[in-house]
Backbone as a chain_set.jsonl record, in Angstrom:
{"seq": "XXXXXXXXXXXXXXXXXXXXXXXXXXXXXXXXXXXXXXXXXXXXXXXXXXXXXXXXXXXXXXXXXXXXXXXXXXXXXXXXXXXXXXXXXXXXXXXXXX", "coords": {"N": [[0.888, -1.089, 0.364], [2.164, 1.078, 0.73], [3.924, 1.139, -0.955], [2.487, 1.919, -3.149], [1.272, 4.274, -2.956], [3.852, 5.976, -3.086], [4.464, 5.293, -5.342], [2.574, 6.495, -7.122], [2.536, 9.273, -6.091], [5.209, 9.75, -7.322], [4.601, 9.445, -9.724], [2.931, 11.259, -10.233], [4.121, 13.687, -9.48], [6.153, 13.75, -11.673], [4.568, 14.013, -13.952], [3.948, 16.74, -13.317], [6.17, 18.199, -13.543], [7.178, 17.925, -15.812], [4.813, 19.056, -17.026], [5.282, 21.348, -16.392], [7.584, 21.975, -17.583], [7.487, 21.968, -20.157], [6.022, 23.929, -20.64], [7.158, 26.386, -19.834], [9.559, 26.001, -22.055], [7.769, 26.331, -24.203], [6.819, 29.101, -23.765], [9.329, 30.296, -23.884], [9.991, 29.767, -26.479], [8.038, 31.34, -28.026], [8.159, 33.977, -27.184], [10.665, 34.534, -28.017], [9.955, 34.225, -30.563], [8.579, 36.163, -30.852], [10.22, 38.465, -30.459], [12.137, 38.272, -32.693], [10.16, 38.741, -34.738], [9.128, 41.165, -34.068], [11.957, 42.598, -34.457], [12.216, 41.924, -37.313], [10.099, 43.307, -38.174], [10.969, 46.387, -37.528], [12.62, 46.629, -39.415], [11.69, 46.384, -41.93], [10.536, 48.618, -41.981], [9.315, 51.343, -43.638], [11.011, 54.535, -44.75], [9.441, 56.72, -44.258], [7.311, 55.493, -42.64], [9.012, 55.333, -40.53], [9.874, 58.481, -40.378], [7.318, 59.012, -39.417], [6.814, 57.471, -36.945], [8.877, 58.832, -35.484], [8.222, 61.374, -35.498], [5.808, 61.278, -33.803], [6.935, 60.504, -31.513], [8.597, 62.699, -30.923], [6.149, 64.38, -30.394], [5.324, 63.495, -28.366], [6.984, 63.707, -26.084], [7.66, 66.599, -26.296], [5.226, 66.997, -25.276], [5.443, 66.164, -22.72], [7.711, 67.73, -21.718], [6.092, 70.643, -21.569], [4.478, 69.85, -19.585], [6.585, 69.233, -17.197], [7.56, 71.872, -17.367], [5.486, 73.656, -16.717], [4.66, 72.799, -14.305], [7.118, 73.134, -12.743], [7.134, 76.115, -13.021], [4.733, 76.425, -11.326], [5.267, 75.529, -8.945], [7.499, 77.428, -8.542], [5.944, 79.43, -7.893], [4.458, 78.971, -5.939], [7.025, 78.782, -3.916], [7.712, 81.389, -3.917], [5.121, 82.536, -3.212], [5.2, 81.761, -0.364], [7.291, 82.784, 0.434], [6.787, 85.499, 0.447], [4.799, 85.096, 1.862], [5.958, 84.977, 4.849], [6.544, 82.506, 5.391], [9.084, 81.178, 4.542], [10.651, 79.266, 5.73], [13.189, 80.004, 6.749], [13.953, 80.526, 8.907], [13.457, 78.744, 10.703], [15.416, 75.923, 12.147], [17.41, 73.826, 10.27], [17.252, 70.853, 9.649], [18.541, 67.728, 11.592], [20.866, 65.39, 10.513], [21.174, 62.104, 10.999]], "CA": [[0.119, -0.177, -0.02], [3.045, 2.507, 0.77], [4.412, 1.597, -2.238], [1.477, 2.27, -4.47], [1.391, 5.511, -2.743], [4.596, 6.286, -3.487], [4.384, 5.211, -7.14], [1.462, 7.804, -7.533], [3.299, 10.314, -5.647], [6.068, 10.045, -8.546], [3.911, 9.697, -11.321], [2.046, 12.925, -9.848], [5.146, 14.665, -9.693], [7.194, 13.63, -12.745], [3.687, 14.706, -14.705], [3.755, 18.156, -13.181], [7.521, 18.494, -13.679], [7.112, 17.656, -17.723], [4.123, 19.882, -17.78], [5.922, 22.792, -16.316], [9.132, 22.109, -18.516], [6.772, 22.165, -21.632], [5.192, 25.418, -20.598], [8.423, 27.267, -19.946], [10.156, 25.764, -23.176], [7.202, 26.808, -24.988], [6.971, 30.405, -23.611], [10.509, 30.443, -24.199], [9.872, 30.044, -27.948], [6.999, 32.456, -28.307], [9.103, 35.138, -26.64], [12.07, 34.347, -29.064], [9.52, 34.221, -32.024], [7.951, 37.721, -31.052], [11.592, 39.349, -30.615], [12.235, 38.162, -34.093], [9.35, 39.62, -36.019], [9.296, 42.873, -33.799], [13.163, 43.376, -35.368], [11.758, 42.341, -38.809], [9.1, 44.545, -38.651], [11.48, 47.228, -37.567], [13.878, 46.52, -40.438], [11.098, 46.38, -42.936], [9.775, 49.809, -42.196], [10.003, 52.72, -44.495], [11.555, 55.814, -44.434], [7.867, 57.5, -44.019], [6.709, 54.999, -41.309], [10.075, 55.891, -39.364], [9.748, 59.288, -39.849], [6.05, 59.378, -38.488], [7.349, 57.226, -35.437], [9.863, 59.536, -34.667], [7.419, 62.828, -35.012], [4.79, 60.924, -32.842], [7.565, 60.443, -30.196], [8.933, 64.02, -30.667], [5.362, 65.234, -29.9], [5.014, 63.048, -26.694], [8.22, 64.78, -25.433], [7.419, 67.86, -25.964], [4.043, 67.434, -24.268], [5.962, 65.834, -21.375], [8.334, 69.118, -21.442], [5.413, 71.307, -21.737], [3.841, 69.772, -18.369], [7.152, 69.639, -16.621], [8.028, 73.546, -17.183], [4.267, 74.093, -15.825], [5.206, 72.206, -12.512], [8.23, 74.136, -12.266], [6.736, 77.175, -12.985], [4.241, 76.608, -10.213], [6.281, 75.441, -7.939], [8.397, 78.383, -8.191], [5.054, 80.277, -7.562], [4.019, 78.489, -4.743], [8.144, 78.962, -2.898], [7.506, 83.007, -4.064], [4.294, 82.945, -2.12], [5.122, 81.232, 0.762], [8.476, 83.772, 0.833], [5.985, 86.588, 0.62], [4.084, 85.108, 3.729], [6.995, 84.709, 5.503], [6.812, 81.012, 5.539], [9.992, 80.226, 3.523], [11.46, 78.513, 6.325], [14.556, 80.351, 7.102], [13.405, 81.194, 10.673], [13.688, 77.146, 11.77], [16.585, 75.335, 11.912], [17.33, 72.756, 9.358], [17.083, 68.907, 10.568], [19.811, 67.038, 11.999], [20.779, 64.044, 10.23], [21.55, 61.109, 12.054]], "C": [[0.954, 1.423, 0.21], [3.395, 2.493, -0.465], [3.608, 1.952, -3.729], [1.478, 3.935, -4.074], [2.377, 6.648, -3.425], [5.068, 6.139, -5.28], [3.621, 6.361, -7.589], [1.991, 9.011, -7.194], [4.454, 10.557, -6.825], [5.99, 10.082, -9.553], [3.447, 11.346, -11.265], [3.361, 13.843, -10.1], [6.226, 14.895, -11.044], [6.024, 14.223, -13.903], [3.536, 16.055, -14.74], [5.143, 18.633, -13.532], [7.548, 18.571, -15.268], [6.071, 18.85, -18.242], [4.657, 21.523, -17.73], [7.309, 23.05, -17.272], [8.63, 22.488, -19.647], [6.466, 23.604, -21.662], [6.009, 26.807, -20.613], [9.259, 26.983, -21.28], [8.892, 26.608, -24.236], [6.939, 28.274, -25.186], [8.043, 31.184, -23.697], [10.447, 30.78, -25.872], [8.934, 30.973, -28.636], [7.644, 33.918, -27.77], [9.898, 35.192, -27.834], [11.166, 34.951, -30.481], [9.257, 35.507, -31.864], [8.795, 38.849, -31.348], [11.81, 39.171, -31.892], [11.261, 38.694, -34.923], [9.368, 40.967, -35.004], [10.864, 43.668, -34.547], [12.918, 43.384, -36.799], [11.228, 43.319, -39.251], [9.889, 45.976, -38.423], [12.453, 47.51, -38.669], [13.152, 46.686, -41.788], [10.461, 47.807, -42.931], [10.195, 50.684, -43.061], [10.321, 53.667, -43.927], [10.434, 56.634, -43.984], [7.596, 56.796, -42.78], [8.116, 55.275, -39.932], [9.822, 57.312, -39.393], [8.272, 59.746, -39.248], [6.089, 59.045, -37.179], [7.963, 58.146, -34.758], [9.142, 61.034, -34.416], [6.591, 62.483, -33.77], [5.496, 61.034, -31.926], [7.927, 62.071, -29.874], [7.431, 64.758, -29.98], [5.031, 64.758, -28.426], [6.044, 63.787, -25.935], [8.023, 65.992, -25.44], [6.2, 68.373, -24.877], [4.676, 67.399, -22.77], [7.015, 67.223, -20.926], [7.635, 70.118, -21.075], [4.642, 71.133, -19.783], [5.273, 69.77, -17.32], [7.41, 71.243, -16.365], [6.839, 74.027, -16.462], [4.478, 73.613, -14.526], [6.209, 73.112, -12.188], [7.952, 75.263, -12.006], [5.451, 77.475, -11.408], [4.545, 76.481, -9.145], [7.273, 76.553, -7.599], [7.214, 79.397, -7.541], [4.478, 79.94, -6.469], [5.451, 79.066, -3.514], [8.011, 80.6, -3.008], [6.456, 83.215, -2.792], [3.994, 82.942, -0.882], [6.6, 82.229, 1.149], [7.837, 85.012, 1.33], [5.141, 86.422, 2.094], [4.871, 84.918, 5.024], [7.297, 83.351, 6.303], [8.254, 80.601, 4.774], [10.966, 79.33, 4.607], [13.083, 78.653, 7.01], [14.681, 80.624, 8.316], [13.912, 79.817, 11.56], [14.773, 76.692, 11.343], [16.698, 74.048, 11.069], [17.568, 71.335, 9.834], [18.362, 68.11, 10.475], [19.709, 65.456, 11.183], [21.458, 63.199, 11.028], [21.282, 61.238, 13.545]], "O": [[0.509, 2.541, -0.05], [3.304, 3.495, -1.175], [3.993, 2.152, -4.881], [1.694, 4.758, -4.964], [2.078, 7.689, -4.012], [5.787, 6.779, -6.047], [4.087, 7.137, -8.423], [1.918, 9.895, -8.048], [4.529, 11.719, -7.224], [6.789, 10.516, -10.383], [3.613, 12.276, -12.055], [3.389, 14.673, -11.009], [6.885, 15.898, -11.319], [6.516, 14.913, -14.796], [3.135, 16.663, -15.733], [5.102, 19.808, -13.897], [8.098, 19.551, -15.771], [6.183, 19.468, -19.301], [4.551, 22.464, -18.516], [7.857, 24.117, -17.546], [9.236, 23.361, -20.268], [6.661, 24.332, -22.635], [5.726, 27.886, -21.134], [9.756, 28.044, -21.659], [9.287, 27.493, -24.994], [6.828, 28.781, -26.302], [8.01, 32.413, -23.638], [10.794, 31.846, -26.382], [9.134, 31.315, -29.801], [7.267, 34.936, -28.35], [9.63, 36.07, -28.654], [11.549, 35.843, -31.238], [9.696, 36.21, -32.774], [8.542, 39.823, -32.056], [11.626, 40.247, -32.461], [11.684, 39.162, -35.98], [9.799, 41.944, -35.616], [10.955, 44.808, -35.002], [13.192, 44.339, -37.526], [11.493, 44.051, -40.205], [9.463, 46.858, -39.169], [13.021, 48.598, -38.76], [13.808, 47.074, -42.754], [9.845, 48.132, -43.946], [11.398, 50.83, -43.278], [10.067, 53.86, -42.738], [10.776, 57.384, -43.07], [7.639, 57.49, -41.764], [7.976, 55.356, -38.712], [9.455, 57.663, -38.272], [8.17, 60.815, -38.647], [5.662, 59.773, -36.284], [7.721, 58.356, -33.569], [9.377, 61.738, -33.434], [6.611, 63.228, -32.79], [4.97, 61.749, -31.074], [7.619, 62.617, -28.815], [7.57, 65.623, -29.115], [4.583, 65.468, -27.526], [5.638, 64.549, -25.058], [8.26, 66.569, -24.379], [6.083, 69.339, -24.123], [4.524, 68.245, -21.889], [6.985, 67.626, -19.763], [8.192, 70.803, -20.217], [4.405, 72.059, -19.008], [5.01, 70.503, -16.366], [7.443, 71.726, -15.233], [7.062, 74.828, -15.554], [4.392, 74.454, -13.632], [6.02, 73.886, -11.249], [8.321, 75.732, -10.929], [5.404, 78.479, -10.697], [4.165, 77.255, -8.266], [7.814, 76.6, -6.494], [7.599, 80.166, -6.66], [3.854, 80.862, -5.946], [5.146, 79.63, -2.464], [8.271, 81.137, -1.931], [6.707, 83.797, -1.737], [3.135, 83.571, -0.265], [6.864, 82.294, 2.349], [8.175, 85.554, 2.382], [4.924, 87.208, 3.016], [4.336, 84.725, 6.115], [7.942, 83.127, 7.327], [8.306, 79.415, 4.448], [11.979, 78.772, 4.185], [13.833, 77.827, 7.531], [15.774, 81.023, 8.718], [14.505, 79.776, 12.638], [15.178, 76.98, 10.216], [15.872, 73.18, 11.351], [18.473, 71.179, 10.654], [19.045, 67.913, 9.47], [18.789, 64.64, 11.238], [22.353, 63.628, 11.756], [21.641, 60.348, 14.316]]}, "num_chains": 1, "name": "protein.A"}
């Protein structure tokens, strides 16, 4: 009876191990295939497609730049407002490190 349990446990472990190994192997093949396709698509892209892609990236970067500049302007305005109210923190001691 104990040998039957052991045999069942070994068989179950073997099936699970084979299933996991097959899944990982298949996922690796799929990933490799996707990477190959992506590289091939980039190689086959025409000059016009590349230019359009670069223009899109440029627009995204310009929008991000505008957002960061606006945030910096708002921060400068808040700092100036605090200075005018006398809350610039110059009267307090700086925090001690350590």
